[in-house]
C-alpha positions in Angstrom: -85.6 -7.2 39.3 -85.0 -10.8 39.7 -82.9 -11.6 36.6 -82.4 -15.2 37.5 -84.4 -17.7 35.7 -84.6 -22.0 36.3 -83.2 -23.1 32.8 -83.2 -22.3 28.9 -86.8 -23.6 28.4 -87.7 -20.6 31.0 -85.8 -18.3 29.5 -87.1 -18.3 26.3 -90.6 -18.7 27.4 -91.9 -16.0 25.3 -89.7 -16.1 21.9 -92.4 -16.6 19.1 -92.9 -17.9 15.6 -91.0 -15.1 13.3 -88.8 -13.9 16.3 -85.6 -12.2 15.0 -82.8 -13.6 17.0 -79.1 -12.6 17.7 -77.0 -15.4 18.8 -73.7 -15.0 20.2 -70.4 -17.0 19.3 -67.7 -17.4 16.8 -67.6 -21.0 14.8 -68.6 -23.1 17.5 -66.9 -21.1 20.5 -69.1 -19.4 22.8 -72.3 -20.1 21.6 -75.5 -20.2 23.6 -76.0 -24.1 23.3 -78.3 -24.6 26.0 -80.8 -21.8 24.9 -80.3 -23.2 20.9 -81.7 -27.0 22.4 -84.6 -25.5 24.3 -85.4 -23.5 20.8 -85.2 -26.7 18.7 -87.0 -28.3 21.5 -89.6 -25.9 21.3 -90.6 -26.2 17.9 -90.5 -22.9 16.7 -90.4 -21.7 13.3 -89.9 -18.9 10.7 -87.2 -17.4 12.8 -84.5 -15.0 11.3 -80.9 -15.9 12.7 -78.1 -13.4 13.3 -74.9 -14.9 14.3 -71.6 -14.9 12.8 -71.6 -18.2 11.1 -74.5 -21.1 11.0 -72.9 -23.4 12.8 -72.3 -27.3 11.4 -74.6 -30.0 10.4 -75.2 -31.7 14.1 -74.2 -28.4 16.5 -75.2 -25.1 17.4 -77.8 -23.1 14.5 -77.4 -26.3 12.6 -79.5 -28.1 14.7 -82.4 -25.5 13.9 -81.7 -25.6 10.2 -81.6 -29.4 10.2 -85.5 -29.1 11.6 -86.3 -26.5 9.1 -87.2 -24.0 11.8 -85.2 -20.8 10.3 -86.8 -18.9 7.8 -83.6 -16.6 7.1 -80.0 -16.8 8.1 -78.1 -13.2 8.5 -74.2 -14.6 8.6 -70.8 -13.4 7.5 -69.7 -17.2 7.1 -71.3 -20.4 6.2 -68.9 -22.3 4.8 -69.0 -25.7 7.5 -72.6 -26.8 7.0 -73.9 -29.1 4.4 -77.5 -28.4 5.2 -77.4 -24.9 5.1 -76.0 -25.1 1.7 -78.6 -27.4 0.8 -81.3 -24.9 1.6 -80.0 -22.0 0.4 -79.4 -23.9 -3.2 -82.7 -25.1 -3.2 -84.4 -21.7 -2.3 -85.8 -23.2 1.3 -84.1 -20.5 2.7 -83.3 -16.7 2.7 -79.9 -15.9 3.2 -78.2 -12.6 3.9 -74.4 -12.7 3.7 -72.6 -9.2 5.6 -68.9 -8.6 5.6 -67.9 -9.6 9.3 -66.8 -6.3 10.2 -69.8 -4.9 9.0 -72.2 -7.9 11.0 -70.2 -6.4 14.1 -70.7 -3.1 13.6 -74.3 -3.2 12.8 -74.5 -5.3 16.4 -72.9 -2.3 18.2 -75.1 0.2 16.5 -77.9 -1.7 17.7 -76.3 -1.2 20.9 -75.3 2.4 20.9 -79.1 3.5 20.0 -77.8 4.7 16.3 -80.2 3.9 13.4 -77.3 3.3 10.9 -73.3 3.4 10.3 -71.6 4.3 7.3 -69.0 1.7 6.0 -66.5 1.4 2.8 -66.8 -2.0 3.0 -69.0 -3.7 0.5 -69.0 -0.6 -2.1 -69.1 -1.5 -5.7 -70.1 -4.9 -4.9 -73.2 -6.9 -5.0 -73.4 -6.0 -0.8 -74.2 -2.3 -2.1 -77.2 -3.2 -4.1 -80.4 -1.4 -3.2 -78.3 0.8 -0.4 -77.8 4.4 -0.2 -74.4 5.2 -0.4 -72.6 8.7 0.5 -69.2 10.4 -0.2 -67.2 11.5 2.7 -64.0 13.6 1.8 -63.6 11.9 -1.4 -64.4 8.1 -0.7 -67.6 6.3 -1.1 -69.0 4.7 1.9 -72.3 2.6 2.1 -75.0 2.9 4.6 -76.1 0.2 6.7 -78.9 -0.1 9.0 -78.4 -1.2 12.4 -80.3 -4.5 13.6 -83.5 -4.6 14.9 -83.8 -8.3 17.0 -86.3 -9.2 19.3 -84.1 -11.6 21.5 -79.8 -11.6 21.9 -79.3 -14.9 23.1 -75.3 -15.2 24.4 -73.3 -17.3 26.3 -71.0 -16.5 29.0 -68.3 -18.0 31.3 -69.3 -16.4 34.7 -72.8 -14.5 35.0 -73.9 -13.1 38.7 -77.5 -12.8 39.9 -77.7 -9.0 38.6 -76.8 -9.9 35.1 -73.3 -9.0 34.8 -71.0 -11.1 32.6 -67.3 -12.3 32.0 -66.3 -14.1 29.1 -63.5 -16.5 28.8 -60.9 -16.1 25.9 -62.1 -16.5 22.3 -65.8 -16.8 24.0 -65.5 -12.8 23.8 -66.4 -12.5 20.4 -69.6 -11.4 19.1 -71.4 -12.2 22.7 -71.0 -8.7 24.4 -71.7 -6.5 21.4 -75.2 -9.1 20.7 -76.0 -8.9 24.7 -75.7 -4.9 24.4 -78.1 -5.1 21.3 -81.0 -7.3 21.7 -84.4 -5.9 23.0 -84.8 -8.7 25.5 -81.3 -10.4 26.3 -81.0 -13.9 27.5 -77.4 -15.0 28.7 -76.6 -18.5 29.8 -73.5 -18.8 31.8 -71.2 -22.0 32.8 -71.0 -20.5 36.5 -74.0 -18.2 38.3 -72.7 -16.3 41.1 -74.2 -14.2 43.8 -74.3 -10.2 43.0 -71.1 -8.5 44.4 -68.9 -11.5 43.9 -67.4 -10.9 40.4 -64.3 -8.2 40.4 -66.3 -5.2 38.6 -62.6 -4.6 36.8 -63.1 -7.9 35.1 -67.0 -7.5 33.9 -67.2 -7.7 30.0 -70.7 -6.7 29.9 -72.8 -4.6 32.6 -76.0 -6.4 34.3 -78.1 -3.4 32.8 -78.0 -5.1 29.3 -79.3 -8.3 30.7 -82.7 -9.2 31.1 -82.5 -12.8 31.8 -79.8 -15.1 33.3 -79.3 -19.1 34.1 -76.9 -21.4 34.7 -76.3 -23.7 32.0 -74.9 -27.5 31.7 -73.5 -30.0 29.6 -71.5 -27.8 27.2 -69.2 -29.7 25.0 -67.5 -26.9 23.9 -66.4 -28.2 20.6 -63.6 -27.1 18.1 -64.8 -26.3 14.4 -61.3 -27.4 12.8 -58.2 -28.7 14.5 -55.1 -28.3 12.4 -51.9 -30.2 13.7 -48.5 -30.4 12.6 -47.3 -33.9 10.8 -44.8 -35.9 13.1 -41.5 -35.7 11.9 -40.4 -39.1 10.6 -37.2 -40.3 12.7 
């Protein structure tokens, strides 16, 4: 099976209006920039986006929000996006906020083929409204369903033509578990190498989970918040 495609436009060719998408990344690190740009260009609408955060106004998922292509956002943190806030408060955007660990575990459960997980996070709060709880050994746990995503869009440092992926440093965040979880997983990489060139001991996501792969371009690798220490006066 040939998994290599020419570019992001080819990779997302069969994503339809109303699709449920997982998008890897944490803050602005390790996000599938090329795929997001292709989605913006495509004009697709009514998307449900599952991502740790919603990007910023002019980058990442924020670009999709600007074009009002997102119907629902499922995230754990959304604090850096003014357009997201505006759409939420105006009722234009449906939002499901989830504890970060729960978000990660629901991705992992989907990858493992588990229908649901039980977690103490959210018990007794509005997160638990309408959800089943069970008592295990005297402690209450909330049942959370595994995600059901049509596509997972991830970004890796290196990949090979068989779809094996290596993530670099902080970019190894939500990407590996989302790569496992999508019905179709699309990976963009900074460097695409022939099969067999990657050290098997360093592979983070085996190619069995990846359906399409391409070498991306023009990565900006932004930093969401830069904090530096003030200089001491001489």
